[in-house]
N, C-alpha and C positions, 0 to 999 in steps of 0.2 A: 891354425893351432888355437886350443881353447885357452882362455884368460885363466890364470891359476891364481890362488889366494892363500895367502900364509893364515893359520890358524886364528890370528886376531881379527884380520881383515874379513875370513870367511863368517866369523860370529856376527861381525857387524853387517855382512850382506843379509844374513838370515834374521837380523834382528832379536839375537839370543846372546847370552854371556859366553865367555870363552869357556867354563866350566860346565856350562849345559851342552856346548857341542861336543867336547871331549868323547864323551861315553858314546855318543852316536858314530864318531870316527874310528873306534876301536872295536872293531867286528860286528859294527850295527849296521843300520840301513845306509849310511852314508860313509862311502869308502873314501879314504885318503890315500894319495899317492905320496912316496917318499924320494927325497932328494938324495944325492950321494951320501950326504951328511946324515941321512936318517931323519931329516926335518919334514913333518906332515905339510903337504899342500894339497889344496882342493881346486879340482876344475869348476868353472861357472857352470858346465852341464850337469856335475854332479850336483852342485848346490841347488840349481834351478828342479832336478828331480826331485831331491830332498824336500824342497818346498812344496811339490806338488804331492808327495807322500803324506806329508805332514797334514795337509789339508784333507786327506782321504780318510785318516786314521779317525776313528770316532771317540770323540770326546766324551768325558765321564764326569758328571755332577759329583762334588764332594761336600759333604758336611763336616765341619770341624768343631770338636767340641774340647774345651780347655778347662782345667782346675787349678788351682796353684799348689796344692799339697796333697797327699795321700789320704789325709783326714777327710778331705773333701769329695771322697770317691763316690758316695752316694748322689752327692750334686750332680756328679757327671753323669749317671744314669737317667737322671730327670731331664738334664740338658738335652741328651740324645733321645730321650722320648717325646720332648717338645718339638726337635727338629725333625723326628720321623713323622710326627702328624702335621706339621708344615709341608714336607716334601709329599706327604700324600695328596693334602688338600690343593697342591699347586700342580699336581700330575706328575711330578719328578719321578721317573723310574731308574732302577739300577743306580740308586746313589750310594757312594761309598763314603761310610763313617770312619773318620780319623779322630781317635781319643787320646789326648795327652795329658800328661800331669807336668807341670812346670810354671814358672812366672811368667805374668805378661810382660815384663821388661827383659826378658831372656830372648836374645834374638837368634841365640845358638839351640834352640830346642830341636831335636833331631827331626821329629816328623814335621816340624813346621818348616823347617828349610826343606826338606823331601818335597813339601806340598809347594812352596814357592819355585823350587826347581822345576816342578810339572807343570806349574802355570806359566813359567817361562818357556816351556818346550809346547806351549800350546796345546797340553793334554788334558785340559779342566775346562769344562762348558759353564758350570755354576759352583761358586764359592758359597756356601750356605753357613751362617754361625747365629748364635742366639744373640748376641750383643757384640759390637766392636771391640771391646776390650777381651773378649774371648780371644781376638786374633792377636792383638799388640793392645798394651796400655797407652803407648805414645806413639802418634805418626800413623794413624790409622788411614787418613785421607791419601798419604803417599801410597799405601798398601793397595788402596781402592784404585786410585789411577793406574797402577801396576797391573791389577787384573783386567782392566777396560783394554789396556794396550796391548795385552797378550789374549784377547779374545774370551775372557772369562768375565761372566756376569755375577757380582757380587749381591748375596741376597742377606740382610741382616734384620732380624725379626724385629728386635726392638731399637726402632730408630728416634730414640727419645732426644728431642731437641732441646738443646741447652743455651742460654745467652752466652755471648763471647767472654763474660765476667765469670759465669758458672764454670765454664770450661776452662778457664784458666786456673781457676782454684783447684778444680779437682786434679788437673795436671801437676800443679804445684805440691798438693796432698801426696800424689803417687812418687813424685821426686824424693820429697822428704822423707816418706817411708822407705824408699829405696836405700838412702842413706843411713838412715837411722838403724836398720837391722844390723848391718856390719859394724857399725859405731857401739852398738850395745854388745856385740861379741868381743870388740876390741877393748871394751872396758872390763871385760870378765877375764879376757887374757890379761891384761895389766895387772888387775887384782891376784890372780892366782900367781904371776910372775913376782908381785911385790912379796906376797906369803913364802913363796920358795927363797927368796933372797934373804927375808928375816930369819927364816929357820936356819940359813946356812951360817948368819952371823952369830946365832945362838951356838 
């Protein structure tokens, strides 16, 4: 009798997250068996077959472009053009380009999350970005390691080397900017609230 795994243990066996596993098990290439209570269970044989299938699936190189606001859309086009030239020079074919508008500190960007899910599912061969802050403003080294652990080779065009002091200053400035924007909005809100209260008193 084949060893059976719960969803959590099956994900750990495959080396992927539970959220990544679930779509594969719901009508996908990985078939789940159900207990009497409807709980999904996976056999070791099915998991091993799934691993062989994922290795046979052709991986795709992905170039990710990002700007912070819609006003920077022209920069998005320039960013893509530079990446296209880089991919052509490197001989990377069939590159998928992902373009997104959103803040680098926002880790809930829809296309960013979808890209991370694909990397975790070992579907991406290369991740190409113009500069590390196009992917994330902080913690890039963690995401770079995440890529390597899931068989994705990251390419960063601008590998500007900073001293630890310079890098710390940049990170602090980013954090200060992150908090100053909502603080400015809060001050405006407070001003309008005070004006409204003053008008009611009159």
